[in-house]
All heavy atoms as an XYZ file, in Angstrom:
871
protein
N     -15.233     -6.130      6.706
C     -13.926     -6.244      6.097
C     -12.954     -5.347      6.861
O     -13.227     -4.181      7.118
C     -14.015     -5.824      4.628
C     -12.716     -5.981      3.891
S     -12.908     -5.937      2.107
C     -12.507     -4.246      1.778
N     -11.807     -5.923      7.222
C     -10.792     -5.165      7.954
C     -10.205     -4.068      7.066
O     -10.078     -4.234      5.857
C      -9.686     -6.098      8.416
N      -9.857     -2.959      7.680
C      -9.268     -1.841      6.946
C      -7.741     -1.987      6.921
O      -7.160     -2.785      7.663
C      -9.615     -0.504      7.623
O      -8.976     -0.473      8.919
C     -11.118     -0.314      7.766
N      -7.112     -1.171      6.097
C      -5.643     -1.145      6.045
C      -5.067     -0.818      7.415
O      -4.088     -1.434      7.852
C      -5.168     -0.131      4.983
O      -5.715     -0.501      3.714
C      -3.662     -0.082      4.899
N      -5.679      0.124      8.105
C      -5.201      0.520      9.426
C      -5.325     -0.624     10.432
O      -4.442     -0.821     11.270
C      -5.963      1.752      9.930
C      -5.700      3.013      9.125
C      -6.466      3.069      7.792
O      -7.477      2.341      7.615
O      -6.016      3.813      6.914
N      -6.422     -1.370     10.376
C      -6.608     -2.511     11.284
C      -5.578     -3.606     10.989
O      -5.062     -4.243     11.916
C      -8.019     -3.066     11.162
C      -9.079     -2.153     11.731
C     -10.491     -2.587     11.402
O     -10.736     -3.063     10.259
O     -11.361     -2.454     12.292
N      -5.270     -3.800      9.713
C      -4.268     -4.800      9.343
C      -2.887     -4.373      9.838
O      -2.132     -5.188     10.370
C      -4.251     -5.012      7.832
S      -5.756     -5.801      7.216
N      -2.572     -3.110      9.672
C      -1.277     -2.602     10.158
C      -1.197     -2.752     11.670
O      -0.164     -3.162     12.219
C      -1.102     -1.141      9.743
C       0.138     -0.461     10.267
C       1.401     -1.204      9.801
N       2.559     -0.805     10.548
C       3.490      0.029     10.117
N       3.398      0.549      8.923
N       4.510      0.320     10.872
N      -2.280     -2.450     12.373
C      -2.308     -2.609     13.832
C      -2.132     -4.077     14.216
O      -1.445     -4.382     15.204
C      -3.611     -2.048     14.403
N      -2.714     -4.992     13.454
C      -2.562     -6.418     13.730
C      -1.108     -6.851     13.554
O      -0.577     -7.616     14.368
C      -3.483     -7.244     12.830
N      -0.435     -6.353     12.527
C       0.978     -6.676     12.334
C       1.830     -6.110     13.469
O       2.770     -6.763     13.934
C       1.473     -6.158     10.985
C       0.992     -6.954      9.772
C       1.375     -6.239      8.484
C       1.544     -8.372      9.797
N       1.495     -4.913     13.933
C       2.212     -4.332     15.076
C       2.003     -5.184     16.333
O       2.935     -5.411     17.106
C       1.762     -2.892     15.327
C       2.247     -1.923     14.264
O       3.198     -2.257     13.515
O       1.664     -0.822     14.171
N       0.775     -5.657     16.530
C       0.479     -6.505     17.686
C       1.239     -7.826     17.583
O       1.801     -8.305     18.572
C      -1.027     -6.765     17.782
C      -1.423     -7.614     18.961
C      -2.923     -7.797     19.043
C      -3.304     -8.695     20.217
N      -4.753     -8.923     20.268
N       1.289     -8.409     16.392
C       2.046     -9.639     16.184
C       3.522     -9.410     16.505
O       4.168    -10.232     17.153
C       1.884    -10.137     14.748
C       2.697    -11.364     14.363
C       2.338    -12.557     15.237
C       2.481    -11.684     12.884
N       4.045     -8.284     16.070
C       5.439     -7.940     16.357
C       5.678     -7.847     17.860
O       6.686     -8.349     18.372
C       5.792     -6.617     15.673
O       7.126     -6.288     15.901
N       4.759     -7.219     18.585
C       4.876     -7.111     20.047
C       4.850     -8.486     20.710
O       5.612     -8.753     21.642
C       3.756     -6.245     20.620
C       3.888     -4.779     20.251
O       4.993     -4.361     19.837
O       2.879     -4.056     20.350
N       3.976     -9.369     20.221
C       3.880    -10.728     20.765
C       5.192    -11.477     20.535
O       5.708    -12.140     21.433
C       2.688    -11.482     20.124
C       1.366    -10.877     20.589
C       2.752    -12.978     20.443
C       0.150    -11.342     19.795
N       5.733    -11.360     19.326
C       6.995    -12.029     19.004
C       8.129    -11.513     19.877
O       8.975    -12.279     20.323
C       7.339    -11.822     17.523
C       6.453    -12.590     16.572
S       6.681    -12.139     14.832
C       8.431    -12.091     14.650
N       8.143    -10.230     20.127
C       9.213     -9.606     20.906
C       9.201    -10.093     22.355
O      10.258    -10.187     22.988
C       9.062     -8.091     20.850
S      10.472     -7.202     21.501
N       8.037    -10.423     22.885
C       7.916    -10.880     24.271
C       8.096    -12.387     24.419
O       8.114    -12.901     25.536
C       6.556    -10.479     24.828
C       6.397     -8.994     25.036
C       5.153     -8.668     25.833
N       3.931     -9.238     25.293
C       3.084     -8.612     24.480
N       3.332     -7.382     24.096
N       2.001     -9.203     24.046
N       8.206    -13.104     23.302
C       8.310    -14.565     23.342
C       9.603    -15.001     24.019
O      10.574    -14.244     24.101
C       8.244    -15.126     21.925
N       9.605    -16.244     24.488
C      10.779    -16.801     25.149
C      11.102    -18.169     24.568
O      10.312    -18.751     23.845
C      10.513    -16.909     26.650
C      10.305    -15.558     27.319
C      10.026    -15.690     28.808
O      10.069    -16.804     29.342
O       9.757    -14.648     29.424
N      12.260    -18.697     24.882
C      12.656    -20.051     24.500
C      12.748    -20.257     23.002
O      13.273    -19.421     22.270
N      12.218    -21.411     22.548
C      12.271    -21.774     21.133
C      11.534    -20.777     20.259
O      11.948    -20.501     19.138
C      11.664    -23.169     20.909
C      12.548    -24.288     21.421
O      13.751    -24.026     21.659
O      12.045    -25.407     21.586
N      10.444    -20.234     20.771
C       9.674    -19.260     19.997
C      10.511    -17.998     19.802
O      10.556    -17.426     18.711
C       8.329    -18.941     20.684
C       7.589    -17.846     19.951
C       7.479    -20.204     20.772
N      11.188    -17.581     20.829
C      12.059    -16.401     20.728
C      13.170    -16.630     19.711
O      13.496    -15.759     18.919
C      12.657    -16.082     22.107
C      13.623    -14.943     22.118
C      12.899    -13.648     22.026
N      13.848    -12.556     22.133
C      13.537    -11.325     21.891
N      12.306    -11.007     21.554
N      14.420    -10.385     21.988
N      13.752    -17.828     19.709
C      14.807    -18.151     18.751
C      14.273    -18.134     17.322
O      14.937    -17.643     16.414
C      15.415    -19.515     19.079
N      13.061    -18.632     17.127
C      12.459    -18.629     15.792
C      12.168    -17.213     15.326
O      12.301    -16.893     14.139
C      11.176    -19.458     15.792
N      11.795    -16.345     16.248
C      11.479    -14.955     15.903
C      12.725    -14.126     15.651
O      12.637    -13.013     15.147
C      10.649    -14.319     17.014
N      13.887    -14.659     15.980
C      15.128    -13.900     15.858
C      15.723    -13.932     14.448
O      16.859    -13.523     14.259
C      16.146    -14.423     16.863
N      14.981    -14.401     13.480
C      15.456    -14.401     12.099
C      15.702    -12.976     11.614
O      15.067    -12.039     12.082
C      14.405    -15.043     11.178
C      14.154    -16.531     11.334
C      12.924    -16.938     10.532
C      15.356    -17.320     10.879
N      16.589    -12.833     10.665
C      16.801    -11.553      9.993
C      16.469    -11.785      8.525
O      17.305    -12.267      7.757
C      18.239    -11.077     10.173
C      18.476     -9.699      9.559
O      17.487     -9.032      9.191
O      19.639     -9.300      9.440
N      15.226    -11.497      8.157
C      14.729    -11.786      6.814
C      13.813    -10.664      6.325
O      13.118    -10.018      7.115
C      13.901    -13.077      6.794
C      14.619    -14.314      7.260
C      15.605    -14.815      6.218
N      16.150    -16.092      6.581
C      17.236    -16.281      7.316
N      17.886    -15.240      7.792
N      17.671    -17.492      7.591
N      13.785    -10.485      5.013
C      12.790     -9.587      4.424
C      11.435    -10.290      4.499
O      11.346    -11.513      4.416
C      13.150     -9.242      2.978
O      13.231    -10.407      2.182
N      10.381     -9.490      4.696
C       9.033    -10.029      4.893
C       8.039     -9.215      4.078
O       8.153     -7.985      3.994
C       8.631     -9.950      6.387
C       7.214    -10.432      6.606
C       9.585    -10.721      7.259
N       7.051     -9.906      3.512
C       5.922     -9.202      2.906
C       4.637     -9.895      3.331
O       4.607    -11.108      3.535
C       6.019     -9.165      1.375
O       5.860    -10.451      0.822
N       3.597     -9.103      3.502
C       2.269     -9.622      3.840
C       1.275     -8.959      2.904
O       0.990     -7.766      3.033
C       1.941     -9.330      5.302
S       0.331     -9.988      5.799
N       0.777     -9.742      1.936
C      -0.181     -9.227      0.968
C      -1.588     -9.466      1.495
O      -1.966    -10.608      1.781
C       0.014     -9.910     -0.390
C      -0.879     -9.370     -1.440
N      -1.577    -10.177     -2.290
C      -1.217     -8.101     -1.786
C      -2.286     -9.433     -3.114
N      -2.087     -8.168     -2.816
N      -2.333     -8.391      1.664
C      -3.729     -8.475      2.108
C      -4.567     -8.526      0.831
O      -4.748     -7.511      0.151
C      -4.107     -7.280      3.011
C      -3.114     -7.146      4.174
C      -5.536     -7.417      3.497
C      -2.998     -8.366      5.058
N      -5.048     -9.713      0.512
C      -5.629     -9.962     -0.808
C      -6.918     -9.189     -1.073
O      -7.114     -8.704     -2.186
C      -5.880    -11.464     -1.000
O      -6.702    -11.953      0.079
C      -4.557    -12.233     -1.014
N      -7.787     -9.049     -0.081
C      -9.056     -8.361     -0.322
C      -8.894     -6.850     -0.438
O      -9.692     -6.182     -1.079
C     -10.112     -8.725      0.720
C      -9.681     -8.456      2.150
O      -8.463     -8.421      2.418
O     -10.562     -8.301      3.013
N      -7.839     -6.309      0.153
C      -7.563     -4.872      0.051
C      -6.564     -4.573     -1.064
O      -6.379     -3.414     -1.430
C      -7.009     -4.339      1.377
C      -7.918     -4.453      2.592
C      -7.171     -4.012      3.847
C      -9.181     -3.635      2.395
N      -5.905     -5.612     -1.573
C      -4.837     -5.507     -2.567
C      -3.769     -4.517     -2.094
O      -3.376     -3.603     -2.800
C      -5.370     -5.129     -3.949
C      -4.379     -5.503     -5.050
O      -3.531     -6.389     -4.825
O      -4.445     -4.886     -6.131
N      -3.324     -4.748     -0.852
C      -2.294     -3.934     -0.213
C      -1.214     -4.885      0.307
O      -1.528     -5.977      0.773
C      -2.885     -3.125      0.967
C      -1.812     -2.492      1.818
C      -3.859     -2.083      0.468
N       0.030     -4.462      0.212
C       1.137     -5.262      0.728
C       1.914     -4.445      1.751
O       2.264     -3.297      1.504
C       2.093     -5.685     -0.411
O       1.364     -6.502     -1.331
C       3.282     -6.458      0.126
N       2.163     -5.077      2.895
C       3.044     -4.511      3.906
C       4.400     -5.187      3.706
O       4.484     -6.414      3.695
C       2.519     -4.790      5.317
C       1.191     -4.159      5.581
C       0.024     -4.895      5.473
C       1.106     -2.820      5.926
C      -1.213     -4.310      5.710
C      -0.125     -2.226      6.169
C      -1.288     -2.974      6.055
N       5.423     -4.391      3.513
C       6.759     -4.936      3.265
C       7.715     -4.393      4.306
O       7.616     -3.238      4.726
C       7.223     -4.542      1.867
N       8.628     -5.246      4.729
C       9.595     -4.810      5.719
C      10.595     -5.890      6.038
O      10.981     -6.665      5.172
N      10.942     -5.964      7.292
C      12.002     -6.875      7.717
C      11.651     -7.469      9.077
O      11.158     -6.779      9.954
C      13.301     -6.084      7.810
C      14.503     -6.915      7.922
C      15.617     -6.402      7.011
N      16.589     -7.461      6.889
C      16.711     -8.233      5.828
N      15.983     -8.024      4.778
N      17.575     -9.200      5.809
N      11.929     -8.755      9.222
C      11.853     -9.410     10.521
C      13.275     -9.394     11.064
O      14.184     -9.976     10.465
C      11.359    -10.850     10.395
C      11.269    -11.554     11.734
S      10.866    -13.319     11.608
C       9.177    -13.228     11.081
N      13.474     -8.694     12.153
C      14.806     -8.583     12.734
C      14.687     -8.273     14.222
O      13.759     -7.595     14.649
C      15.642     -7.495     12.003
O      16.958     -7.483     12.526
C      15.038     -6.131     12.116
N      15.599     -8.816     14.986
C      15.601     -8.553     16.425
C      14.338     -9.014     17.122
O      13.941     -8.440     18.131
N      13.692    -10.059     16.587
C      12.471    -10.569     17.199
C      11.237     -9.741     16.911
O      10.192     -9.940     17.509
N      11.333     -8.805     15.973
C      10.209     -7.926     15.638
C       9.983     -7.908     14.127
O      10.875     -8.239     13.367
C      10.471     -6.501     16.090
C      10.624     -6.337     17.589
C      10.607     -4.884     18.004
N       9.342     -4.243     17.694
C       8.247     -4.300     18.455
N       8.255     -4.979     19.560
N       7.146     -3.672     18.111
N       8.806     -7.475     13.739
C       8.505     -7.209     12.340
C       8.502     -5.695     12.172
O       7.700     -5.004     12.795
C       7.138     -7.783     11.919
C       7.119     -9.301     12.105
C       6.826     -7.396     10.478
C       5.741     -9.909     11.947
N       9.416     -5.209     11.360
C       9.529     -3.773     11.093
C       8.919     -3.501      9.723
O       9.553     -3.751      8.701
C      11.006     -3.362     11.133
C      11.217     -1.893     10.809
O      10.279     -1.098     10.963
O      12.341     -1.541     10.394
N       7.663     -3.023      9.708
C       6.993     -2.700      8.445
C       7.545     -1.367      7.964
O       7.432     -0.355      8.643
C       5.461     -2.632      8.610
C       4.805     -2.192      7.312
C       4.916     -3.976      9.066
N       8.149     -1.388      6.795
C       8.792     -0.191      6.256
C       7.997      0.464      5.143
O       8.180      1.641      4.870
C      10.190     -0.541      5.756
C      11.069     -1.022      6.901
C      12.433     -1.416      6.445
N      13.227     -1.833      7.598
C      14.388     -2.410      7.502
N      14.928     -2.649      6.321
N      15.041     -2.766      8.596
N       7.140     -0.312      4.473
C       6.357      0.231      3.362
C       4.972     -0.382      3.336
O       4.799     -1.542      3.677
C       7.013     -0.096      2.016
C       8.337      0.544      1.745
C       8.828      0.161      0.366
O       9.282     -0.985      0.202
O       8.722      1.016     -0.544
N       4.019      0.409      2.912
C       2.681     -0.071      2.599
C       2.465      0.241      1.127
O       2.501      1.403      0.723
C       1.621      0.633      3.462
O       1.933      0.416      4.846
C       0.233      0.100      3.173
N       2.296     -0.806      0.329
C       2.245     -0.665     -1.122
C       0.893     -1.084     -1.667
O       0.285     -2.034     -1.169
C       3.324     -1.543     -1.765
C       4.735     -1.400     -1.214
C       5.599     -2.564     -1.654
C       5.319     -0.081     -1.671
N       0.430     -0.412     -2.693
C      -0.769     -0.840     -3.401
C      -0.411     -2.057     -4.251
O       0.649     -2.105     -4.869
C      -1.280      0.277     -4.314
C      -1.784      1.502     -3.563
C      -3.045      1.211     -2.773
O      -3.914      0.448     -3.241
O      -3.169      1.746     -1.651
N      -1.277     -3.045     -4.266
C      -1.075     -4.219     -5.102
C      -0.208     -5.282     -4.449
O       0.147     -5.197     -3.280
N       0.150     -6.289     -5.252
C       0.978     -7.384     -4.741
C       2.405     -6.907     -4.487
O       2.794     -5.817     -4.929
C       0.920     -8.426     -5.860
C       0.595     -7.658     -7.088
C      -0.228     -6.480     -6.648
N       3.198     -7.729     -3.783
C       4.576     -7.333     -3.503
C       5.347     -7.054     -4.793
O       5.191     -7.749     -5.782
C       5.173     -8.545     -2.784
C       4.034     -9.411     -2.431
C       2.879     -9.055     -3.278
N       6.163     -6.030     -4.770
C       6.965     -5.679     -5.946
C       8.250     -6.480     -6.007
O       8.800     -6.696     -7.072
C       7.258     -4.183     -5.937
C       5.982     -3.387     -6.104
C       6.233     -1.912     -6.327
N       4.956     -1.259     -6.529
C       4.380     -0.482     -5.640
N       4.963     -0.238     -4.497
N       3.213      0.064     -5.901
N       8.748     -6.874     -4.854
C       9.959     -7.683     -4.776
C       9.639     -8.950     -3.996
O       8.767     -8.966     -3.142
C      11.073     -6.908     -4.064
C      11.514     -5.666     -4.810
C      12.605     -4.914     -4.063
O      13.250     -5.493     -3.168
O      12.796     -3.735     -4.391
N      10.378    -10.004     -4.297
C      10.156    -11.281     -3.627
C      10.879    -11.285     -2.285
O      12.100    -11.347     -2.219
C      10.666    -12.424     -4.502
C      10.333    -13.778     -3.970
C      10.775    -14.857     -4.943
C      10.486    -16.228     -4.378
N      10.915    -17.270     -5.309
N      10.106    -11.190     -1.214
C      10.670    -11.224      0.137
C      11.070    -12.652      0.492
O      10.562    -13.623     -0.087
C       9.646    -10.701      1.140
N      11.944    -12.787      1.469
C      12.382    -14.114      1.903
C      11.261    -14.870      2.624
O      11.202    -16.095      2.573
C      13.608    -13.978      2.794
C      14.814    -13.466      2.028
C      15.926    -12.989      2.927
O      15.720    -11.988      3.660
O      16.995    -13.621      2.891
N      10.380    -14.137      3.297
C       9.197    -14.723      3.944
C       7.994    -13.975      3.399
O       7.906    -12.756      3.534
C       9.271    -14.606      5.475
C      10.484    -15.367      6.007
C       7.981    -15.116      6.123
C      10.764    -15.149      7.481
N       7.069    -14.716      2.780
C       5.917    -14.106      2.130
C       4.619    -14.692      2.683
O       4.449    -15.902      2.717
C       5.993    -14.351      0.617
C       7.241    -13.737      0.007
C       7.501    -14.205     -1.414
N       7.635    -15.645     -1.611
C       8.736    -16.355     -1.339
N       9.796    -15.771     -0.796
N       8.785    -17.646     -1.578
N       3.735    -13.806      3.111
C       2.409    -14.186      3.586
C       1.364    -13.562      2.686
O       1.572    -12.463      2.163
C       2.176    -13.677      5.015
C       2.963    -14.345      6.124
C       3.000    -13.468      7.350
C       2.327    -15.680      6.445
N       0.238    -14.232      2.531
C      -0.901    -13.675      1.806
C      -2.177    -14.196      2.450
O      -2.289    -15.387      2.756
C      -0.854    -14.064      0.330
N      -3.119    -13.285      2.689
C      -4.395    -13.635      3.324
C      -5.325    -12.430      3.242
O      -4.894    -11.350      2.863
C      -4.179    -14.029      4.786
C      -3.725    -12.869      5.668
S      -3.059    -13.373      7.245
C      -1.407    -13.829      6.774
N      -6.566    -12.612      3.646
C      -7.486    -11.479      3.720
C      -7.199    -10.689      5.002
O      -6.592    -11.210      5.950
C      -8.959    -11.929      3.749
O      -9.208    -12.635      4.965
C      -9.316    -12.785      2.535
N      -7.657     -9.466      5.036
C      -7.485     -8.638      6.218
C      -8.194     -9.222      7.430
O      -7.655     -9.210      8.543
N      -9.399     -9.736      7.222
C     -10.143    -10.330      8.339
C      -9.399    -11.533      8.916
O      -9.377    -11.733     10.134
C     -11.544    -10.753      7.894
C     -12.471     -9.569      7.673
O     -12.174     -8.460      8.169
O     -13.503     -9.760      6.992
N      -8.778    -12.335      8.042
C      -8.025    -13.493      8.533
C      -6.785    -13.061      9.308
O      -6.452    -13.658     10.326
C      -7.652    -14.427      7.383
C      -8.840    -15.239      6.884
O      -9.853    -15.330      7.608
O      -8.749    -15.793      5.776
N      -6.108    -12.014      8.865
C      -4.953    -11.507      9.603
C      -5.367    -11.051     11.001
O      -4.749    -11.427     12.001
C      -4.287    -10.350      8.857
C      -3.163     -9.629      9.612
C      -2.006    -10.579      9.912
C      -2.692     -8.415      8.834
N      -6.422    -10.275     11.078
C      -6.909     -9.783     12.369
C      -7.326    -10.951     13.260
O      -6.999    -10.984     14.457
C      -8.057     -8.771     12.164
C      -8.729     -8.416     13.481
C      -7.534     -7.511     11.469
N      -8.006    -11.945     12.694
C      -8.446    -13.110     13.469
C      -7.256    -13.951     13.936
O      -7.248    -14.448     15.066
C      -9.418    -13.957     12.648
N      -6.250    -14.127     13.090
C      -5.058    -14.886     13.475
C      -4.350    -14.234     14.655
O      -4.031    -14.898     15.644
C      -4.076    -14.975     12.299
C      -4.352    -16.026     11.241
C      -3.466    -15.792     10.027
C      -4.130    -17.412     11.807
N      -4.106    -12.948     14.549
C      -3.378    -12.243     15.599
C      -4.219    -12.164     16.872
O      -3.693    -12.245     17.978
C      -2.933    -10.847     15.118
C      -2.297    -10.057     16.247
C      -1.956    -10.983     13.951
N      -5.531    -12.056     16.713
C      -6.423    -11.994     17.865
C      -6.686    -13.335     18.526
O      -7.353    -13.408     19.557
N      -6.166    -14.423     17.929
C      -6.341    -15.749     18.511
C      -7.654    -16.423     18.171
O      -7.960    -17.493     18.691
N      -8.446    -15.838     17.276
C      -9.727    -16.430     16.901
C      -9.612    -17.425     15.759
O     -10.556    -18.153     15.463
C     -10.712    -15.322     16.505
C     -11.042    -14.388     17.649
C     -10.980    -12.935     17.217
O     -11.150    -12.642     16.025
O     -10.745    -12.091     18.088
N      -8.459    -17.463     15.095
C      -8.231    -18.362     13.969
C      -6.858    -18.991     14.151
O      -5.870    -18.281     14.333
C      -8.286    -17.573     12.648
C      -7.994    -18.328     11.355
C      -9.050    -19.408     11.110
C      -7.959    -17.353     10.171
N      -6.818    -20.305     14.122
C      -5.542    -21.006     14.259
C      -4.783    -21.014     12.944
O      -5.377    -21.217     11.879
N      -3.470    -20.804     13.023
C      -2.678    -20.729     11.803
C      -2.707    -22.041     11.027
O      -2.906    -22.052      9.815
C      -1.224    -20.337     12.090
C      -0.435    -20.199     10.829
C      -0.443    -19.012     10.133
C       0.278    -21.273     10.318
C       0.255    -18.890      8.932
C       0.982    -21.168      9.133
C       0.970    -19.969      8.437
N      -2.496    -23.162     11.708
C      -2.434    -24.454     11.016
C      -3.732    -24.729     10.252
O      -3.705    -25.172      9.100
C      -2.146    -25.573     12.006
N      -4.840    -24.439     10.873
C      -6.140    -24.656     10.227
C      -6.315    -23.725      9.023
O      -6.766    -24.137      7.967
C      -7.238    -24.410     11.255
C      -8.609    -24.695     10.777
C      -9.571    -24.528     11.933
N     -10.920    -24.766     11.508
C     -11.964    -24.476     12.220
N     -11.810    -23.941     13.412
N     -13.158    -24.715     11.772
N      -5.949    -22.453      9.186
C      -6.082    -21.484      8.095
C      -5.141    -21.826      6.943
O      -5.510    -21.728      5.774
C      -5.801    -20.077      8.616
N      -3.934    -22.245      7.262
C      -2.963    -22.610      6.238
C      -3.399    -23.878      5.515
O      -3.353    -23.954      4.296
C      -1.589    -22.780      6.890
C      -0.499    -23.123      5.929
C      -0.055    -22.368      4.885
C       0.298    -24.304      5.936
N       0.974    -23.014      4.243
C       1.212    -24.205      4.874
C       0.324    -25.438      6.756
C       2.142    -25.197      4.595
C       1.264    -26.413      6.475
C       2.154    -26.286      5.407
N      -3.848    -24.855      6.283
C      -4.304    -26.123      5.702
C      -5.504    -25.971      4.782
O      -5.646    -26.708      3.801
N      -6.352    -25.005      5.067
C      -7.548    -24.793      4.242
C      -7.292    -23.819      3.093
O      -8.182    -23.555      2.291
C      -8.698    -24.271      5.110
O      -8.401    -22.963      5.573
N      -6.079    -23.255      3.030
C      -5.742    -22.326      1.951
C      -6.121    -20.883      2.217
O      -5.950    -20.028      1.342
N      -6.610    -20.597      3.404
C      -6.969    -19.208      3.727
C      -5.738    -18.336      3.919
O      -5.797    -17.127      3.731
C      -7.841    -19.171      4.990
C      -9.222    -19.737      4.745
C     -10.016    -19.874      6.007
N     -10.324    -18.596      6.634
C     -11.065    -18.490      7.731
N     -11.559    -19.576      8.310
N     -11.307    -17.308      8.251
N      -4.631    -18.955      4.310
C      -3.369    -18.245      4.508
C      -2.310    -18.949      3.664
O      -2.214    -20.174      3.678
C      -2.938    -18.270      5.995
C      -1.550    -17.709      6.174
C      -3.936    -17.518      6.847
N      -1.528    -18.151      2.946
C      -0.395    -18.690      2.198
C       0.887    -18.199      2.851
O       1.023    -17.017      3.161
C      -0.440    -18.235      0.739
C      -1.519    -18.923     -0.059
C      -1.410    -18.692     -1.554
N      -0.914    -17.393     -1.962
C      -1.666    -16.373     -2.367
N      -2.964    -16.494     -2.410
N      -1.107    -15.238     -2.736
N       1.803    -19.110      3.072
C       3.115    -18.801      3.620
C       4.151    -19.415      2.701
O       4.106    -20.615      2.422
C       3.267    -19.382      5.036
C       4.665    -19.350      5.657
C       5.147    -17.912      5.846
C       4.681    -20.103      6.978
N       5.053    -18.587      2.217
C       6.137    -19.064      1.366
C       7.454    -18.587      1.973
O       7.590    -17.424      2.347
C       5.997    -18.508     -0.052
C       4.740    -18.953     -0.760
C       4.591    -18.306     -2.117
O       5.614    -18.013     -2.765
O       3.449    -18.085     -2.526
N       8.391    -19.508      2.061
C       9.720    -19.201      2.588
C      10.621    -20.367      2.223
O      10.152    -21.428      1.794
C       9.668    -19.002      4.104
N      11.919    -20.181      2.430
C      12.858    -21.279      2.232
C      12.590    -22.385      3.236
O      12.033    -22.151      4.312
N      12.996    -23.597      2.895
C      12.726    -24.754      3.741
C      13.279    -24.579      5.155
O      12.588    -24.859      6.135
C      13.322    -26.012      3.086
C      12.965    -27.336      3.725
C      11.448    -27.522      3.764
C      13.609    -28.475      2.966
N      14.494    -24.076      5.281
C      15.091    -23.880      6.606
C      14.271    -22.872      7.420
O      14.031    -23.075      8.612
C      16.530    -23.397      6.458
C      17.294    -23.484      7.751
C      18.693    -22.961      7.637
N      19.528    -23.770      6.772
C      20.734    -23.410      6.384
N      21.231    -22.258      6.756
N      21.452    -24.191      5.628
N      13.831    -21.798      6.772
C      13.013    -20.803      7.469
C      11.665    -21.376      7.871
O      11.161    -21.086      8.959
C      12.818    -19.556      6.604
C      14.079    -18.727      6.490
O      14.992    -18.897      7.331
O      14.148    -17.906      5.558
N      11.068    -22.187      7.015
C       9.781    -22.807      7.354
C       9.897    -23.663      8.610
O       9.011    -23.627      9.476
C       9.258    -23.652      6.193
C       8.705    -22.877      5.005
C       8.382    -23.830      3.862
C       7.473    -22.086      5.395
N      10.986    -24.399      8.741
C      11.186    -25.227      9.945
C      11.310    -24.358     11.193
O      10.783    -24.688     12.244
C      12.403    -26.133      9.809
C      12.141    -27.352      8.975
C      12.906    -27.620      7.857
C      11.139    -28.250      9.306
C      12.669    -28.741      7.079
C      10.883    -29.372      8.548
C      11.666    -29.620      7.427
N      11.999    -23.235     11.081
C      12.125    -22.335     12.237
C      10.807    -21.626     12.539
O      10.435    -21.464     13.694
C      13.228    -21.307     11.991
C      14.618    -21.945     12.076
C      15.694    -20.952     11.964
N      15.806    -20.169     13.194
C      16.658    -19.176     13.334
N      17.476    -18.851     12.357
N      16.719    -18.513     14.449
N      10.106    -21.210     11.483
C       8.862    -20.454     11.674
C       7.756    -21.312     12.282
O       6.870    -20.780     12.946
C       8.387    -19.867     10.337
C       9.219    -18.727      9.797
C       8.798    -18.405      8.364
C       9.095    -17.493     10.679
N       7.786    -22.602     12.066
C       6.709    -23.454     12.601
C       6.629    -23.342     14.120
O       5.584    -23.558     14.708
C       6.867    -24.881     12.144
C       8.014    -25.611     12.745
C       8.148    -27.038     12.180
N       9.421    -27.593     12.526
C       9.664    -28.261     13.631
N       8.687    -28.486     14.489
N      10.856    -28.739     13.886
N       7.733    -22.977     14.775
C       7.723    -22.805     16.234
C       6.916    -21.571     16.633
O       6.432    -21.487     17.752
C       9.148    -22.691     16.754
C       9.931    -23.962     16.584
C      11.355    -23.803     17.008
C      12.135    -25.074     16.700
N      13.553    -24.908     16.947
N       6.786    -20.619     15.729
C       5.977    -19.426     15.999
C       4.494    -19.727     15.880
O       3.669    -18.995     16.381
C       6.330    -18.297     15.019
C       7.697    -17.667     15.139
C       7.921    -16.704     13.993
C       7.826    -16.949     16.465
N       4.167    -20.763     15.160
C       2.785    -21.032     14.821
C       2.219    -22.036     15.766
O       1.204    -22.358     15.987
C       2.714    -21.553     13.373
C       3.577    -20.762     12.391
C       3.617    -21.453     11.055
C       3.034    -19.351     12.246
């Protein structure tokens, strides 16, 4: 089982990947939105902001998100680490229910370019 620290490192790595993206992917990453990622097996939520092509994690909270972020993710720590490491495809994980992504319809259309 992935630890809180490993999950935080995975989010930092994802942020670095997004920051280096180009073209349509870069445009999709350029959203300015509040973000939360609930790690279900650890019952920890990373909350912050997606801005400037990066994910800025500002808080690590016990339990589910306290406020409804504009972009919300939920998954196990192992799935987060596997997704960022390229061992698990997002579409497959989302389709099977291993990953939950909630956002406004317009944001979902933009985010699909990241996936």
